[in-house]
Structure formats: C-alpha cells, structure tokens
N, C-alpha and C positions, 0 to 999 in steps of 0.2 A: 400787679395783677392779683386780684383776690377773689375768693368766692368758690362755691362748690358747683360742679357741673353734673349733668345727668346723662345717662346713656342706657339704652335697652340692655337687658341681660344678654350675654353672648350665647351663641349657639351651643347646645349641649347642657344648658342650665335652665331651671324653671323660669317661666316668664316673670319678670320683675323689672323695676326701674332701679338702676344703680346710681347712687349719689357718690361722686368721686371727688377727691382732692388730687389734682394733677401736680406732680413735681415739675415745676416750670423749668428748672435748670436741666433736669434730665430730658425733658421733652425737647428743649431747644438743642441740647447736645445730640439727641437722636436725629432731629430734623437736619442738622448740619452734616451729620455723618451718613445720612440717607438710610437710617435704620428706623423701621416702624416698631411693631411689637415683635417679641420673640415668640414665634408660633409653635404649634403643637409638635411639629417635626423636630423641634429643638428641645423637647422635654428633658431628655437625658442630660443635655447641656446644663440645665438649671441646677442639677445636683452638683456638677463640677463648679459652676460659678459660685455656689454658696460656700464652697470650700476655699475660695480665693478671697482674701480681704480686698475690698474696693480701693483702688488707687495705690496699692502697695505691691511693688515688684516681688515676684516669687520665681525662683529658679525652675525652669521647665523640667529638669531632671528630678526635682523633688516630688513631682506628681506621679500618680500611678499610670500604667499604660493606658487604661481607659480614659483617664483624665487628659492625658497627653493627646489622645485621638480626638477628644471633644474639643480641645483647644485648637487643634489644627483645622478642624472643619467649622469653627465658629464663624458666622457671618461678620462682615466688616462692621465696625462700630461697637462691637460687644467687648472686645479686649484687644490688646496688642501682644504680639509675640515677636520680640526683637533680640537677636543675639543670645538666644537661650533664656530670655527673661519674659515672664508672662505678667501682664498688668491688666486687671479687670477694670473696665470703665462702666459697664452697664449696672444699673441698680433698678429696683422696682420703679416703674414710671408713675405709679399712682397709689393712693390709698383708697380702698372702698370703705366709705364711712357707714353706709346704710343701704339696705336692699328693701324696697317696698313692693308689696304685691297689692295691686288695686283690684279688689274683689269683695263681695259680700263676706262678712266674717263668718266662716263656717269651719268645721273641723278640717275640711279639705284645704281651704285656703291657709289655715294655720299650719297644716302639714307641709304645704308647698313652701311656705315662708321659712320653716325650720331647716330646709335643705341648705340655707345660707349660713347656718350656725357656725360652721368651721371658719368662715371668712370675714364676717362683719355683723354689725347690729342689724336687726330685721324687724319689719312691722307690716301689718295689714292695714291698708287704707280702704275703709268701707263706706259706701254711700248711705247706708242706713244702719241704725243700731242693731246689734245682734238680737235675734228673736229669742235666744235662750241665754240667760244671764251666766250660766255655767261656762259658756264659751270664753268669756272674759277671764274666768279663773284658769281655764285650760291654757289660754294664750299666755297668761302670766306665768304659769307653771313651766312652759317651754321657753320663757324669756322673749316671747314675741310681743311687740307693741301693737296696740290697736288705736288707729286714728280715725275719727269720724269726719268725713269730708262733707262740709255744709254746702258745697257747690259754688262758693264765692271766693275760693282761694284760702278759706279759713279751715284749719284742721283742729279738731278738738281731741285732746288726748284722753282716751278711755282707759288704756293700759300703757304705762310707761315701758318702753323697750329696755331689755337688759343690756347694759353697755357691753360691747365686745372687747375682751382683753386677751390678746394673743399670748398663749403659754410659751410658744417658741416659734421661730421662723422656719418654714418648711418649703421645699420645692413646690408642693401642691398649692400653697398660699401664693407663692410668686407666680405660678402658672395662672391662677385665677386673676391676679392683678394684671397680667399680660393680656388675658382674654378680655377683661374689662377695658383695658387701654385700647385694644383693637376695636372694640365697639365704639369707644369714644372717637377714635380717629375716623371711623367710617361715617359716623353721624354728625361729627363736628369737625370738618376738614380745616376750618379756619378758627382755631380757639380764640376766645375773647376773655374768658375768665378762668384763670388758673392760679394756683397757689404754690409758692416755693417753700419748701421746708429745708432749711439750710443743713440740718443734720438728719432730716427725715424722721426725727424722733425715734430712729431705729425701727420704725414701723414701715416706712416705705423703702428704706435702704436695706437690701438683703445681704 
C-alpha cells in the first residue's frame, strides 16, 4: 500500500487540506485493538507517552505519580501495564506532509497558511495569479509555497514551499497528528492508500 491521502483540516484549525502519510502498521494495530485516535481528553497522556520509549518495558515505579496516573487511565491499545511493567505501543499514526489552503493568494490566505508552520510544509493553491507581485515575495519570506491551479489537475509552482524540518518532537505535534488522523478516519473509513514507514523516520514515531 503506497501513496499519500488527503483529509480536511480538523476542527479547531484553519481550513486546509492535509496531505498525510499513514503509518500502515500502526493503523492496522489500532484497528485490531479497537483504538482510533488519541483524542483531546487524553492530551496530558501524550506528555507521559513521550517519556516512554516505544516497545521497551519500563518499571511502573520509575514513573512520577502523575505519569503513573496517566498510565492507569490510558485507553486500551495505547500501552500495557502488567505486573508493574509499562510498555508503550502507541506511536504517531501519521505524518502530515503538507497543508494546502485553496484560496486566492492574498495576505490573508498567506497568513492562514502560516498557522501550520509548527507542524508541516504549507502552501496556497490559488485559481488565479496574485494581483500584486509582492505577495509572492511575502509568501516566500514566510516559507509558504504558492501553486497556481490551472483547473485541469495541473499545478504550476510560483513559489516553492519551504521544507518542514522538525527541530524536536513535542506533545503538541503528536496531538496535531492525532487530530489529522481523526479527520482521516472520519472521511476515509475504508483506507485504500497508506504507507508504512518501518522506522517512521523518527518523524511519525514519537
């Protein structure tokens, strides 16, 4: 199974199309375990999960009191707690490769697109060339790509988007990946195109 999938931006984020690479192994594991996305009510749990190495047993007593409480209330399929040993199984279910905002290229649409800067590469897909040439310079300054949609499925690159390079993995980034995955599950209940990253490039595995 190969390829990128698309999903609408999740609730609480600016309107965009998210281009995702799904970790097929993690997706299959969650499906088998009856686990969907790790939702907003589990945000504190993500901090604890990031302190646990995936697949490596950790003594429960080595955790702080708060981490122990998080582990005890974790939904099934996220981790195992057996005989005082905690093993994390959940990893980030997807990588968000690109967020595209489909709108005329203006300062407003560029600004809306930059809201995704902490999480992924971003671009404006515009149906007409910008009326002001300086808008392309501003988009470039903010690292926002500009693609001209010719209406026949062909996109012309007016400004190359700045590649997104994570400086470090954070609970906020994992939370965003979970929100994107939730949108994917909602709009693509029977996935057909997913990609497995065996080591997740350390970008999908948190």
